[in-house]
C-alpha positions as CSV (number, residue, x, y, z in Angstrom):
1,M,-22.9,16.4,-14.8
2,G,-20.0,16.8,-13.7
3,K,-17.7,14.2,-12.5
4,T,-16.7,13.2,-9.1
5,I,-13.6,11.9,-7.2
6,F,-13.6,9.7,-3.7
7,I,-9.8,10.6,-2.2
8,T,-9.0,9.0,1.4
9,G,-5.7,10.4,3.2
10,A,-6.6,14.2,1.8
11,S,-5.3,15.5,4.7
12,A,-1.8,16.3,4.1
13,G,0.8,15.8,0.9
14,L,-0.4,14.4,-1.6
15,G,-4.2,14.5,-1.4
16,K,-4.6,17.5,-0.2
17,A,-2.6,18.5,-3.0
18,T,-4.8,16.6,-5.0
19,A,-7.8,17.4,-4.3
20,R,-7.0,21.3,-5.1
21,L,-6.4,20.4,-8.2
22,F,-9.1,18.2,-8.9
23,H,-11.7,21.3,-7.7
24,S,-9.5,23.2,-9.8
25,K,-10.8,21.5,-12.6
26,G,-14.3,21.4,-11.4
27,W,-15.0,17.6,-9.9
28,K,-16.5,18.0,-7.3
29,V,-14.0,16.2,-4.8
30,I,-14.7,14.0,-1.6
31,A,-11.9,14.5,0.9
32,T,-12.0,11.7,3.4
33,M,-9.0,12.3,6.6
34,R,-9.0,10.8,10.1
35,N,-9.8,14.5,11.6
36,P,-11.8,16.3,9.1
37,E,-12.6,19.0,12.1
38,K,-9.6,19.9,12.1
39,E,-8.9,20.9,8.4
40,T,-9.3,24.7,7.6
41,E,-8.0,24.6,3.8
42,L,-10.1,21.8,2.2
43,S,-13.1,23.5,4.2
44,Q,-13.4,26.6,2.4
45,L,-13.7,25.8,-0.8
46,D,-17.1,25.0,-2.8
47,S,-17.8,21.4,-4.3
48,I,-15.3,19.4,-1.8
49,V,-17.3,17.4,1.1
50,L,-14.8,16.4,3.8
51,L,-15.4,13.1,5.8
52,P,-14.1,11.0,8.7
53,L,-12.4,8.4,7.5
54,D,-9.6,6.0,9.5
55,V,-9.1,3.6,6.8
56,T,-7.4,0.9,9.4
57,N,-11.8,0.3,10.1
58,S,-13.2,-1.8,8.1
59,K,-16.5,-0.8,9.4
60,Q,-15.9,2.3,8.7
61,I,-15.2,3.0,5.7
62,R,-18.4,0.2,4.6
63,E,-20.2,3.3,6.4
64,T,-18.5,6.1,4.6
65,V,-18.8,4.9,1.0
66,A,-22.8,3.7,2.1
67,K,-23.4,7.6,3.1
68,V,-21.5,8.9,0.4
69,L,-23.2,6.8,-2.5
70,E,-27.0,7.5,-1.4
71,N,-26.2,11.4,-1.2
72,H,-23.8,11.3,-4.8
73,H,-22.1,9.5,-8.4
74,V,-18.5,8.8,-7.8
75,D,-16.4,8.5,-10.7
76,V,-12.9,7.7,-9.5
77,V,-11.8,6.8,-6.4
78,L,-8.4,7.9,-5.3
79,N,-6.9,5.5,-2.6
80,N,-4.2,7.6,-1.3
81,A,-3.9,6.8,2.3
82,G,-1.0,5.4,3.9
83,Y,3.2,6.3,5.6
84,G,6.5,5.3,5.5
85,L,7.5,2.8,8.1
86,V,11.1,2.6,8.2
87,G,14.3,1.3,9.6
88,P,15.7,-2.7,9.8
89,L,13.1,-5.5,10.1
90,E,14.7,-5.9,14.0
91,A,13.5,-2.8,15.5
92,F,10.5,-2.8,14.8
93,T,7.1,-4.5,17.2
94,D,4.4,-6.2,16.6
95,E,2.6,-3.4,16.4
96,Q,4.6,-1.2,13.9
97,I,4.8,-4.3,11.4
98,E,0.8,-5.1,11.4
99,T,-0.8,-1.0,11.5
100,Q,2.0,-0.6,8.3
101,I,-0.4,-3.5,6.4
102,Q,-3.7,-2.5,7.9
103,T,-2.8,0.6,6.9
104,N,-0.9,0.6,3.4
105,L,-2.5,-3.0,2.3
106,F,-5.9,-3.5,3.1
107,G,-7.2,0.0,3.7
108,V,-6.9,-0.5,-0.4
109,I,-8.4,-3.9,-0.3
110,H,-11.0,-2.3,2.2
111,V,-12.0,1.0,0.2
112,S,-11.8,-0.7,-3.4
113,R,-13.8,-3.5,-2.3
114,A,-16.6,-0.4,-0.8
115,F,-17.4,0.8,-4.0
116,L,-17.1,-2.6,-6.6
117,S,-21.0,-3.8,-6.8
118,Y,-21.7,0.4,-7.5
119,F,-19.0,0.5,-10.5
120,R,-19.5,-2.6,-11.7
121,E,-23.8,-2.0,-11.6
122,K,-23.0,0.9,-13.7
123,K,-20.3,-0.4,-15.7
124,S,-17.5,2.3,-15.1
125,G,-15.4,3.7,-12.4
126,T,-11.4,4.3,-12.3
127,F,-9.7,3.0,-9.3
128,I,-6.1,4.6,-9.0
129,N,-4.3,3.6,-6.5
130,V,-1.4,5.6,-4.5
131,T,1.7,3.1,-4.2
132,S,6.0,3.8,-4.3
133,S,9.5,3.9,-6.3
134,F,9.4,1.1,-3.3
135,G,6.7,-0.5,-4.5
136,L,8.3,-1.3,-7.4
137,L,12.1,-2.7,-6.5
138,S,12.8,-2.4,-2.6
139,F,15.9,-0.9,-0.9
140,P,17.6,-1.7,2.3
141,T,15.8,-0.4,5.7
142,C,12.0,-1.2,3.6
143,S,11.2,-4.4,3.6
144,V,8.1,-3.2,6.0
145,Y,7.1,-1.2,4.0
146,S,8.0,-2.5,0.3
147,A,6.1,-5.0,1.1
148,S,2.5,-3.0,1.8
149,K,3.2,-0.9,-1.5
150,F,4.2,-4.5,-3.6
151,G,1.3,-6.1,-1.9
152,V,-0.8,-3.1,-4.2
153,D,0.7,-3.3,-6.5
154,G,0.1,-6.8,-7.1
155,F,-3.5,-6.7,-5.9
156,S,-4.2,-4.1,-8.2
157,E,-2.7,-5.2,-11.1
158,G,-5.5,-8.9,-10.1
159,L,-7.9,-6.6,-9.6
160,A,-7.0,-5.2,-12.9
161,Y,-8.4,-7.7,-14.5
162,E,-11.5,-9.0,-12.5
163,L,-13.1,-5.9,-13.6
164,A,-11.8,-5.3,-16.7
165,Q,-15.3,-7.6,-18.1
166,F,-17.1,-4.4,-16.1
167,G,-15.2,-1.4,-17.6
168,I,-14.0,-0.6,-15.3
169,Q,-10.4,0.5,-14.6
170,V,-7.6,0.3,-12.1
171,K,-4.1,2.8,-12.8
172,V,-2.3,2.9,-10.1
173,V,0.8,5.2,-9.5
174,A,3.6,5.0,-8.6
175,P,5.6,8.1,-7.1
176,G,9.1,8.9,-6.3
177,G,10.6,10.8,-3.9
178,M,8.1,14.3,-2.6
179,Q,8.4,17.0,-1.1
180,T,6.3,16.2,1.8
181,D,5.2,15.8,5.0
182,F,6.1,12.2,4.1
183,A,9.7,12.7,6.1
184,G,7.9,14.4,9.3
185,R,4.9,13.4,10.3
186,S,4.2,10.6,7.9
187,L,7.6,8.8,8.5
188,Q,8.1,6.9,11.0
189,G,11.1,4.8,11.7
190,G,13.3,2.5,14.3
191,M,16.0,1.8,15.2
192,H,18.8,-0.9,16.5
193,D,22.3,-0.8,17.2
194,A,23.5,-4.0,14.8
195,Y,22.6,-1.4,12.1
196,Q,23.7,1.9,13.2
197,K,25.5,2.1,9.4
198,L,23.1,1.2,7.3
199,T,20.6,3.4,8.9
200,A,23.4,5.9,8.7
201,K,24.1,5.3,5.0
202,V,20.4,5.6,4.4
203,S,19.2,8.3,5.7
204,E,21.5,10.5,3.6
205,G,19.0,10.7,0.8
206,Y,16.5,12.7,3.3
207,S,18.3,14.9,4.3
208,A,17.0,18.6,3.9
209,E,19.5,19.0,0.3
210,Q,18.3,15.3,-0.9
211,V,14.1,16.4,-0.1
212,A,14.9,19.7,-2.0
213,A,15.4,17.6,-4.9
214,Y,12.6,16.1,-4.6
215,T,9.2,16.2,-6.9
216,K,7.2,18.5,-5.7
217,A,3.3,17.4,-4.8
218,E,1.5,18.5,-7.6
219,E,3.6,17.8,-10.5
220,V,2.4,14.4,-8.8
221,A,-1.3,14.9,-8.2
222,Q,-0.7,15.9,-12.3
223,V,-0.1,12.7,-13.3
224,I,-3.3,11.3,-10.9
225,F,-5.7,13.9,-13.2
226,N,-3.7,12.0,-16.1
227,A,-4.5,8.7,-15.0
228,A,-8.2,10.2,-14.2
229,T,-9.1,11.7,-17.6
230,D,-6.3,10.3,-20.6
231,G,-8.5,7.4,-21.6
232,K,-5.7,5.4,-21.3
233,N,-5.6,2.0,-20.7
234,Q,-3.0,2.1,-18.8
235,L,-2.1,0.0,-15.8
236,R,1.0,1.7,-14.4
237,Y,2.3,5.1,-13.8
238,V,6.0,5.8,-12.3
239,A,6.3,10.4,-11.1
240,G,9.3,12.0,-10.3
241,K,12.6,11.6,-12.3
242,D,13.6,9.4,-9.7
243,A,11.5,7.1,-9.8
244,I,11.1,7.1,-12.9
245,A,14.9,6.5,-13.7
246,L,14.7,4.2,-11.5
247,Y,12.5,1.9,-12.9
248,T,14.2,2.4,-16.1
249,E,16.8,1.3,-15.3
250,R,15.3,-2.0,-13.5
251,L,13.6,-2.3,-16.4
252,E,16.8,-2.6,-19.2
253,S,19.6,-4.1,-16.9
254,G,16.7,-6.9,-15.2
255,P,15.8,-7.0,-11.8
256,E,18.5,-9.5,-10.3
257,A,21.0,-6.5,-12.0
258,Q,19.4,-3.9,-9.8
259,V,19.3,-6.4,-7.0
260,Q,22.7,-6.5,-7.0
261,K,23.9,-3.5,-7.8
262,I,21.7,-1.4,-4.8
263,K,23.8,-4.2,-2.7
264,S,26.8,-3.5,-3.3
265,Q,26.4,0.5,-2.1
266,F,25.7,-1.2,1.7
267,V,28.2,-3.7,2.2
268,F,30.2,-2.2,5.0
């Protein structure tokens, strides 16, 4: 019997690239997104099931997962849905902050919880949670985004300890910059006059030239596939040259030294 992966946020970018890759490897793919009726590519592929899912709707999560498990066996759950909220904290509304945490963190928690008893009873299964290099270290204008992604990383590590006794694995994939619509459709921001110099400096990292040097979504999808199939008892997979370089620097020089280095780049 072939294997099945359940993916959130599969309508574009990394989610769609991962759905295509697993499909090409002979997996059944359950691809969820807020508006599956608008999806025209994945809908043409055999062995891909499209379902509506808004990860901020805990009731819909429970109902969708229950429906899936009535009709399919699931081996891997990929918590991919998310977006970036970038800007100084003073620029954000309460709604922006709450929606960021609700989507990026609570969505992962609720989807994972919905599958727990199923994986526990069959004594197997893998959760792969997409975080970010900014879930391992932070950066100016990324305070709320990092809060959500650091939260996913900590949640994943704690859950991995809980579930090891049942043969269930939890893994984290932390990409750096990707050549997707993240810097467009999936990136939201806020502006504040007091932070103009800071935001201008940070925005240099999102220039067309910088984005062109980012890792392709297909390469990160391959890291996800490796995490799902390598059989390793490994928690974190860092993806992309920029992410690997930053995380290696943190491990080698220590978090405090890296914090001071980054801070020095943004003191005007």
